N, C-alpha and C positions, 0 to 999 in steps of 0.2 A: 921880691917876694910875690909870691900868687897869694891875693885875697880871696877868701870865700865869697860866694855868690849871697846875695840876699834872698829871702824866701818869700817875700812880698810882692815881687815883680813875676807874674808869670800871666799865660794865656792857655785857655783850654778850648780846643774844637773837636766836636764830635760828627763823624762823617758815616751815614750809613752805608753798608755794603750793597745798595739796591742800585748803585750807578750814579747816585745824586752827586753834586758837587758842592752843594750848599751845606753849610754847617746845619745840625740839627736844631740848632736854637741860638738866639741872638742876645745873649746876656752876659755879663761877666760873671765869672766864679769868685767868690770871696776866699773860699777856702778849698785846698786840695790835699787829700792824704790817703796812703795805701798802696804806694809805689814800692812795690817789694817783691823780691825772688828769694825763695827758700828751698835749699836742697836738704833733704832727709838723709841722714847720716846713720849707718850702721857700723857699730864698733865691734870689731873681733880681736881675739888674742892668737897670736901663732903659737904653736906648740914649742916650748922650750924657749921662747923669747918673753921673759917676764918684764924687761926694761920698758916696753912701750906698746902702745895699742896700734892696731891698725884702723884706720877710718876709711870707709868704702862709701862713695856716693850713691844716694839712691834717687828716688823720683824728685822732680822739681815740682813746687807749687807757687803759685801767685797770690797776692793779697787781694783785697776789694778795695777797689777805689771809690774814695767818699768825696762828693762834691758837693759845696753849699754855695748858694747864691739868694741874692734878693730875689723875691718873686716880682715878676713883671707880665705884661701883656702877652709876651710870648709864651705858648704853650706847647712848644715843640717837643718838650720831655715828656709831657703829660700824654700826648698824642703816641709817641714811640711805645711808652709803656702800654697803652691801651691797645696799638697793634700787635705787640708781643703777646701781651695777655689773651687776645681774641683769637689770633693764629698759633701754629705750633712756635712762631718766633725764630726757626731757624735760619729763614732768609733774611732777620732783620738785625743781623748782627752789625756791630759798628767798629770804626777804628777811632780811637782817641789819641790825640795828641796833646801833650802838656809840654808848652815852652817855657824854660826859664830865660828870662829877659835880664839884660844888663841893668844896674842901677839906674841909669838914665834913660831905660826902655828904649835905646836906640838899635839894638840888635839881639839876636837869639844866643844864647851861650850854652844852652843845652836843650836837647828834645827828647824827651820820653814818648815812645809810642807803645800804646796798648792796642794789641789785635785780638779780633774775636770776642768783642766787649757787647755782654748783655746786661739789661738792668734787671737788677734783684730787688731792688726797694726805691722808692720814691715817697718821700713824706711831705706832707703839704705843713706850710707854716703853723707854728703855734700863734693862735690869735688870742690877743689878750689887749683889750681897750685902756688898761692901767700903766701899760709898759713903756708905750711910745717908741718901742724898737722896730727896726727893719723886720719886714715879714720874710723869713728865710726858709726856702725849701731845700731838701736835700736828697740827692741822687747816689745810689750805691750801684756800682758795676762789678761784676766779675769778668775777669778777662784771662785770655789763653796764652797770651804771650805779651812779655815786656822788653823793650829794647831800648837802649840809649843810643841814639844816632849822632853821628860825627857833626859838629858844626862847620858849615863850609860859608866861604865869603869873607873870612878873615874877622870872624867876631870875637870877642874878648876871650873865649875859650880856644881859640884855634891855635 
């Protein structure tokens, strides 16, 4: 029996499309949501056929990726948002890779690749001297394409 993967073992890397090979920031994300693909559907009825509708696939749309992380001295996300804000941002698109890891973190079991990413929102942490919580910042990305890449090398999902 195949067991489901756990949702708490993942790694995120963001690479700018400007030819750089270093990730945009060096910090672990605590939460990742918004990996979704949706097809719009138009329902029609064929004349004389009252027993079933016909569903036609329409345009595809993608979600908005939301990433949360504890704020660190690495301000790469803020620099990227600033560059996109100051320029037209067309050349500052990124590729984001979300690796789902095995429960012992020894191998990647699934990889989601998001292409054409642009930052749409970057939220500074809520600062509250009474809470004692970690300062979390949140990044939201719009993306143009989402694919699930096959795992190679005999990982748990192979």
